C-alpha positions in Angstrom: 182.6 135.2 172.9 178.9 134.5 172.4 176.7 135.6 175.4 174.8 132.8 176.5 172.7 133.8 178.6 169.3 133.8 176.6 169.8 130.3 175.1 167.0 127.5 175.4 168.4 124.6 176.3 165.4 122.8 176.4 166.0 123.5 172.2 169.9 122.2 172.0 170.4 119.1 172.7 172.5 117.9 175.6 175.9 117.1 174.4 176.1 119.9 171.8 178.2 123.0 172.3 175.6 125.9 172.8 177.4 128.3 170.8 178.4 126.1 167.9 174.7 125.3 167.7 173.6 128.9 167.6 176.1 129.8 165.0 175.2 127.0 162.9 171.2 127.5 163.2 171.6 130.4 162.4 173.4 129.7 159.3 171.0 127.5 158.0 168.8 131.2 157.9 171.3 133.3 156.6 171.8 130.6 153.9 168.0 130.8 153.4 168.3 134.6 152.9 171.3 133.6 150.2 168.9 131.3 148.4 165.4 133.9 148.4 168.5 136.2 147.2 170.5 134.9 144.7 166.5 132.9 142.7 165.2 136.5 143.2 165.2 136.9 139.4 164.3 133.5 138.2 161.3 132.6 140.7 159.6 132.0 143.7 161.7 130.1 146.3 159.5 128.1 149.0 160.6 127.5 152.2 160.8 124.1 154.1 163.1 123.9 157.3 166.5 124.3 157.9 167.8 123.2 161.3 171.0 122.1 163.1 172.5 119.3 162.6 175.6 117.4 163.6 178.6 119.1 162.6 177.1 121.8 160.8 173.2 123.1 159.3 171.3 122.1 156.1 168.1 123.9 154.6 165.2 122.5 152.1 163.6 124.8 149.3 161.3 124.5 146.4 163.7 126.3 143.8 162.8 128.1 140.3 165.6 125.2 138.6 167.2 122.4 139.6 170.7 123.2 141.4 173.9 122.7 140.1 177.4 122.4 141.8 178.5 126.0 140.4 175.1 127.7 142.3 176.4 126.8 145.5 180.1 128.8 145.1 177.5 131.6 144.1 175.1 131.0 147.3 178.2 130.7 149.5 179.7 134.4 148.0 176.2 135.9 148.9 176.2 134.7 152.3 179.4 135.8 152.7 178.7 139.0 151.4 175.7 139.6 153.8 178.1 138.7 156.3 180.0 141.9 156.0 176.9 144.0 157.9 175.6 143.3 160.8 171.8 141.7 161.0 170.2 141.2 164.1 168.0 138.2 164.9 164.8 139.5 166.0 162.1 137.2 167.6 158.8 138.4 167.4 155.0 136.5 168.5 152.6 136.2 166.0 148.3 135.6 166.5 147.7 132.6 164.0 145.4 134.6 162.1 148.6 136.6 161.3 151.0 133.8 160.8 148.7 132.7 158.1 148.9 136.1 156.4 152.4 136.6 156.3 153.3 133.8 155.3 150.2 133.0 152.2 153.1 132.2 149.6 154.8 129.7 151.8 152.5 126.1 151.5 155.8 124.6 153.8 155.4 127.0 156.4 151.7 128.0 156.2 151.4 123.5 156.3 153.9 123.6 159.7 151.7 126.7 161.5 148.8 123.9 161.1 150.8 121.2 163.0 152.0 122.9 165.6 148.8 124.4 166.5 146.8 120.6 166.2 150.1 119.7 168.0 149.9 122.0 170.7 147.0 123.8 171.0 149.5 127.2 170.8 147.3 130.8 170.1 151.1 132.4 169.0 153.7 131.5 166.4 157.5 132.3 167.2 159.0 133.9 164.3 162.8 135.0 163.8 164.1 137.7 161.2 168.0 138.4 160.1 167.3 141.3 157.7 165.2 140.4 154.7 164.0 137.2 156.3 162.1 135.9 158.5 161.1 132.3 159.5 159.1 129.9 161.8 161.3 129.2 164.7 162.0 129.9 168.0 165.5 129.4 168.2 168.0 130.3 169.9 170.0 132.2 167.4 173.4 134.4 167.6 172.7 138.2 168.5 173.8 139.3 165.3 175.7 138.3 162.3 178.7 140.0 163.4 179.2 136.5 165.6 179.8 134.6 162.4 183.0 134.8 161.2 182.2 134.5 157.6 185.5 132.7 157.0 184.0 130.6 158.9 181.1 129.6 157.0 181.5 127.2 153.6 178.2 125.2 152.1 179.5 121.2 151.2 176.4 119.8 149.2 173.0 119.1 147.8 170.8 116.0 147.6 166.7 116.2 147.1 165.0 115.1 150.0 161.1 114.9 150.2 159.4 116.9 152.7 158.4 116.0 156.4 160.5 112.9 154.8 157.4 111.2 153.8 158.2 110.1 149.3 154.8 111.2 148.9 155.4 114.5 149.4 157.2 117.3 147.8 160.5 116.3 146.5 162.8 119.1 147.8 166.4 120.4 147.2 168.4 120.3 150.4 171.9 121.9 150.9 173.9 121.3 153.6 176.7 123.9 155.3 178.8 123.9 158.3 179.5 126.5 160.3 182.8 126.7 163.3 184.0 128.9 165.8 187.2 129.4 163.6 188.8 130.0 160.0 190.5 127.2 161.8 188.2 124.5 163.4 186.7 124.6 159.5 189.9 123.9 157.8 190.2 121.1 160.6 186.9 119.9 159.8 186.8 120.1 156.0 190.7 117.9 156.6 188.5 115.4 158.3 186.2 115.0 156.4 188.3 114.3 153.0 190.1 112.0 155.0 186.1 110.5 156.2 185.8 110.0 152.9 188.7 108.2 151.9 187.1 105.9 154.9 183.6 105.6 153.8 183.0 101.7 155.4 181.3 101.3 151.6 183.6 102.0 149.7 186.3 99.9 151.5 183.4 97.7 151.9 183.0 97.2 148.1 186.0 97.1 147.8 187.4 94.2 150.3 184.5 92.7 149.0 182.7 92.8 152.5 179.0 93.0 151.8 175.9 94.3 149.3 172.7 96.3 149.7 170.4 95.4 147.1 167.5 97.2 146.2 165.1 94.3 146.3 166.0 94.6 149.9 166.9 98.3 151.1 168.3 98.7 154.3 169.0 94.6 154.3 172.9 93.9 153.8 173.6 90.9 152.4 176.9 89.8 154.3 179.6 87.9 151.9 181.8 85.6 153.0 184.8 88.1 154.0 182.3 90.4 155.8 180.8 87.3 157.7 183.8 86.8 159.0 184.5 90.0 160.4 180.3 89.3 161.9 181.3 86.1 163.2 184.8 86.7 164.9 182.9 89.9 167.3 179.8 87.7 167.7 182.0 84.9 168.8 184.7 87.4 170.8 180.6 89.0 173.0 180.1 85.5 173.9 183.4 84.4 175.0 183.2 88.1 177.3 179.0 86.5 178.2 180.7 82.5 178.9 183.0 84.6 181.8 180.3 87.1 183.1 177.6 83.7 183.4 175.4 84.4 180.5 172.8 82.2 178.9 171.9 82.6 174.8 168.8 81.6 173.8 167.3 82.2 170.1 163.4 83.3 170.4 161.1 83.7 167.4 161.3 86.6 164.9 157.6 86.7 164.2 155.3 87.1 166.6 151.6 87.6 167.1 150.4 91.4 167.5 149.2 90.4 171.5 153.1 89.7 172.4 153.9 93.5 171.2 150.1 95.1 172.9 151.3 93.9 175.8 155.2 95.0 176.4 153.9 98.2 175.0 155.5 98.4 171.7 152.3 97.9 169.7 151.5 101.5 171.6 154.4 103.3 170.7 156.7 101.7 168.3 154.9 100.2 165.9 155.1 102.8 163.0 158.8 101.4 163.6 157.8 98.0 162.9 157.5 95.7 159.7 153.6 94.5 160.0 152.1 91.5 159.0 148.7 90.5 158.2 148.1 86.6 157.6 145.2 84.1 157.8 145.0 81.6 160.4 144.5 78.1 158.5 144.2 79.6 155.4 140.6 81.4 156.3 140.0 84.4 154.8 137.3 85.1 157.6 140.1 84.8 159.7 142.8 87.5 159.4 145.9 87.7 162.4 148.5 90.7 162.7 151.8 89.4 163.4 154.7 91.5 163.4 158.7 90.8 163.1 160.6 91.8 166.2 162.2 95.5 166.1 164.1 94.0 169.7 164.4 91.1 172.2 163.0 92.2 175.4 159.8 90.7 175.1 160.6 87.7 174.5 163.5 87.8 177.5 159.4 88.0 179.2 158.3 85.6 177.5 161.3 83.4 178.3 161.7 83.9 182.5 158.2 83.3 182.8 159.3 79.5 181.7 159.6 78.3 185.2 159.6 79.9 188.6 162.2 81.4 189.8 164.0 81.8 193.4 166.0 84.7 194.7 168.8 82.7 194.7 168.8 82.8 190.8 169.4 86.3 190.2 170.7 87.7 188.7 169.3 85.7 185.5 171.8 87.0 182.5 170.2 85.9 178.9 171.7 86.7 176.1 170.4 87.5 172.0 171.7 87.9 169.1 169.2 87.2 166.5 167.9 89.1 163.9 166.1 92.7 164.6 164.2 94.6 161.4 163.2 97.7 162.7 160.7 100.3 159.5 163.5 103.0 158.8 162.8 105.9 156.9 164.5 105.9 153.2 166.0 108.8 153.7 167.9 108.3 157.0 169.5 104.6 155.3 173.5 104.8 155.6 175.3 101.9 154.4 176.0 99.7 157.7 174.9 102.8 159.7 171.3 102.8 159.2 169.7 99.9 158.6 166.5 97.9 158.4 167.7 94.6 159.3 170.1 94.3 162.2 171.9 91.8 164.5 172.4 93.2 168.4 174.6 91.7 171.4 171.3 91.8 173.3 171.1 90.7 176.7 168.8 91.0 179.6 169.7 90.7 182.6 166.2 89.6 186.0 167.8 90.6 188.9 166.4 92.1 192.5 166.7 95.8 193.3 169.3 95.2 195.9 171.6 93.5 192.5 171.0 96.9 190.9 174.4 99.1 191.4 176.9 96.0 191.7 175.0 94.9 188.2 175.9 98.1 186.3 179.0 98.9 187.6 180.0 95.4 186.4 179.1 96.6 182.6 180.4 99.6 183.0 183.8 98.0 183.3 182.8 95.5 180.6 182.5 98.5 178.4 185.8 99.5 179.1 187.2 96.0 178.5 185.2 95.6 174.4 186.1 99.5 174.2 189.4 99.2 174.9 190.2 96.7 172.2 189.2 98.4 169.5 191.5 101.5 170.8 188.2 103.4 170.9 187.7 106.1 174.0 184.0 106.6 175.1 181.6 108.6 177.3 177.9 108.6 178.3 174.9 110.1 178.2 171.8 109.7 180.2 168.3 109.3 178.7 165.3 110.9 181.0 161.6 109.9 181.1 160.4 110.8 177.3 157.1 111.9 176.6 155.5 108.7 175.5 156.1 106.3 178.3 154.7 103.7 180.4 154.0 103.3 184.0 154.3 105.6 186.6 156.0 108.5 187.2 157.3 107.7 190.3 159.4 104.2 189.6 160.3 106.6 186.5 161.5 109.0 189.5 163.4 106.5 191.3 164.8 104.1 188.0 166.6 107.8 187.0 167.8 108.7 190.2 169.4 105.5 190.7 171.1 105.4 187.3 172.2 108.7 188.4 173.7 107.9 191.5 175.5 105.0 189.8 176.9 107.5 186.9 178.4 109.7 189.4 179.9 107.4 192.0 181.4 105.3 188.4 182.5 108.1 186.6 182.0 111.6 188.3 179.3 114.1 187.4 181.2 115.8 185.2 181.8 112.5 182.7 178.4 112.3 181.9 176.0 114.2 180.2 172.2 114.2 180.2 169.9 114.3 177.7 165.9 114.6 178.7 163.0 113.2 177.2 165.9 110.5 175.5 165.2 107.4 177.4 162.9 104.2 175.8 159.7 104.2 176.4 159.8 101.6 179.5 162.2 103.2 181.1 165.5 105.3 181.3 168.7 104.6 179.7 173.2 104.8 179.6 173.9 105.4 176.1 177.3 104.6 175.3 178.5 107.4 172.6 182.0 105.8 171.1 184.7 108.7 169.5 186.4 107.4 166.3 189.9 108.4 165.3 188.5 111.6 162.9 186.9 113.2 166.3 183.9 111.8 165.6 180.8 110.7 167.6 178.3 107.3 168.0 175.8 106.3 169.9 176.7 102.4 170.1 175.6 100.5 172.6 173.1 100.9 175.9 172.3 100.2 179.3 168.3 100.2 180.3 166.7 99.9 183.8 163.5 98.8 183.2 160.7 98.3 185.9 158.0 98.5 183.8 158.2 95.3 180.9 158.7 92.8 184.1 155.6 94.0 185.4 153.3 94.2 182.6 154.5 90.6 181.2 153.7 89.5 185.1 157.3 88.6 185.6 157.9 86.3 189.7 160.5 85.7 191.9 160.1 83.9 195.0 162.0 86.1 198.0 163.7 84.8 201.3 160.2 85.4 203.1 158.5 83.2 199.8 156.5 86.2 198.5 156.3 86.9 194.7 157.9 89.7 193.9 158.5 91.6 190.2 162.3 91.6 189.3 164.0 94.7 188.0 164.9 94.7 184.0 168.6 95.4 183.1 167.9 95.4 179.1 171.9 95.6 177.9 173.7 95.8 174.3 177.3 96.8 174.5 178.1 96.4 171.0 174.9 97.9 169.5 173.5 97.3 166.2 177.1 94.7 165.0 175.8 96.3 161.8 176.8 99.6 162.9 179.9 99.0 164.9 180.9 97.4 161.9 180.5 100.0 160.0 182.4 102.4 162.1 185.1 100.2 162.8 186.0 100.4 158.8 186.2 104.1 159.2 188.4 104.3 162.7 191.0 101.6 161.5 190.4 102.9 157.4 189.4 98.9 157.1 192.6 98.1 158.2 191.4 95.7 161.0 193.2 93.8 163.4 194.6 90.7 162.5 192.0 88.3 165.1 189.6 90.3 162.9 191.0 90.0 159.4 188.8 88.2 157.0 192.4 86.6 155.6 195.5 87.1 158.3 198.4 86.0 156.5 198.8 85.0 152.4 201.4 83.8 151.2 203.7 84.3 148.1 205.8 82.7 146.3 208.7 83.3 144.2 207.9 80.9 141.6 205.9 78.7 140.8 208.5 75.8 142.1 208.0 77.2 145.2 204.2 77.0 145.7 204.2 73.1 147.3 206.3 74.6 149.9 203.8 77.5 150.4 200.9 75.0 150.3 202.7 73.0 153.1 202.5 75.5 155.8 199.0 77.2 154.5 197.9 73.7 156.0 200.2 74.1 159.4 198.9 77.7 160.1 195.0 76.1 158.3 195.7 73.3 161.2 195.8 76.3 163.7 193.0 78.8 163.4 194.9 81.2 161.0 193.2 82.3 157.9 195.6 82.0 155.4 196.1 80.9 151.2 198.9 80.7 148.7 198.7 83.5 145.9 199.5 80.9 143.0 198.0 83.2 140.0 200.9 83.5 136.8 201.6 86.8 137.6 204.2 88.7 138.9 205.6 88.9 142.6 205.3 92.9 142.9 201.9 92.7 141.2 201.1 89.7 143.9 202.2 91.6 147.2 200.7 95.0 145.6 196.7 93.5 145.8 197.4 91.8 148.9 198.2 95.8 150.1 195.0 96.8 148.5 193.1 93.9 149.9 194.9 95.4 153.3 195.8 91.9 154.3 197.9 92.3 157.9 201.0 90.3 157.2 203.1 89.4 153.4 204.5 86.2 153.2 207.6 85.8 150.8 209.3 82.4 150.0 212.5 82.1 147.4 215.1 78.9 148.3 216.8 81.3 150.4 213.5 80.9 153.1 213.0 77.6 152.3 216.3 76.0 152.7 216.1 78.2 156.2 213.4 77.0 157.4 213.1 81.4 157.3 209.8 83.7 156.4 210.6 87.1 154.9 207.5 89.2 156.0 205.8 92.5 155.6 204.1 93.8 157.8 200.5 95.4 156.8 201.1 99.4 156.4 204.8 99.3 155.7 207.0 98.4 153.0 210.2 97.4 154.9 210.8 93.3 154.8 211.9 91.1 158.4 212.9 87.9 158.3 211.8 85.4 161.5 212.1 82.0 162.3 209.2 80.3 161.0 207.8 78.6 163.5 209.0 82.2 165.2 206.8 84.2 163.6 204.1 82.5 163.6 203.9 82.2 167.6 204.2 86.0 166.5 200.9 85.9 164.9 199.1 83.3 167.2 200.0 85.8 169.9 198.2 88.8 168.4 195.0 87.2 167.9 195.0 85.5 170.8 195.5 88.7 172.8 193.0 90.7 170.3 196.5 93.0 169.3 195.9 96.6 167.8 198.9 96.0 164.9 
């Protein structure tokens, strides 16, 4: 067992097992040492950074030559050879001059040292040495390499990466790997990873014609007709739940003047992630005005609240907004629908009195339960506390954080959520909703954020029982989170086999012969009248090919009609994922499908 007594918990993410983090962080150093040895005869290797990441680690290098797949196999072999010996991880503290001298042939390390000094004013730099490799690092690590199982480490892939993620800087080679506690854990991960590659939403999305990404709009999806159907169904479901919970929906401008973002604090704390626009008022060149595309809806929700006077009796006031948002994500971070620059969020801002916070948050937690149960997804909560860059008073922050802790303790129990220090929004603490999919992956999706700051900055007021003007509290709430990301996760969670209510095409009619087409068209009209998305496959192809194509398209129900079915007003149907045909009276089948759609059943 690993000794975790000396682990620096501030370095390790709150939801990351400490022993695995140390194994993977140490494995990245081992990778760097192996790369240094492997390329020793070919030239100098320049070292970038090598962190532990979710499910593994990576290290960035400037190599003497381009890397090949065969190199990866050989480098892994070098790593395993190093693991045959017991090498200690030794920590040291170097004076700045000593550190710069030690790494004088490593420009990326020297730049990192200078950055640390500029940012923190540090007089010393922390390093770790394992065997013949020393790296800038504050840890934590395993005590020695004997704590890393040689059969539980594997190199996975390599790619290009820019130094510091800046495409104006040096292009490096990033090598990815994974490490686990045992050979069995590694094998399970490799199996799940292979399954994840099959389920990649980008592949399935292209296969099913759901969305498209174009080089002219990086990170901004084109929603194709079938994909837009999925999007609209999810939004409609959200709206139906909102309506039952007394939400009013608004739509606000996509572009606002700089002054709005200055008031909210986004101009100071979020500007680098916003799309900024400088234009000329009334086309007069000497009158420049700064605008920005909105990255979130909250400031505009404050504007809407201030349009009229509110009484304490009006609260909670729940305003929903599903407008388009834009965030200037780094190009290297973009990943299909999972990380985009243009997206939609099932946003809501709830204005309320302080005495209503607990009941409202409790209601929101129950709403989460309803939503995620619909998709057969389990979830946990993570509380994000005050970040380094924040607005407002620390006492108010402390009060807000304690309020959320008390609610979570009461509703789910202290052992059933994690606290992520410093991961709150700049205006308030938040509860993040972490969804767990069928491949044992965790995704941060929805959020519940408690905000005492923005309503104060926008001078939002309501009239209390005594006739005094009081600043409301605001809860920022999203259940899906980004609709784009939710759809990407859902596609992979279900391997593209969407439930009937979400499927772009719910039923396909396959006539055995051309003479059966008119009957099928008649029934399609009947089904469509009842809101079922369907069509007749009239192609001049064999029936088996039509069935096969419907299966590839992941259509939930395939109906086959011939003389017998028409004569008896029956349907011969095949449900997605089975090779068995079943018979039902047509009206009974119709009722079955309508029930699945109405109750949003997972089939």
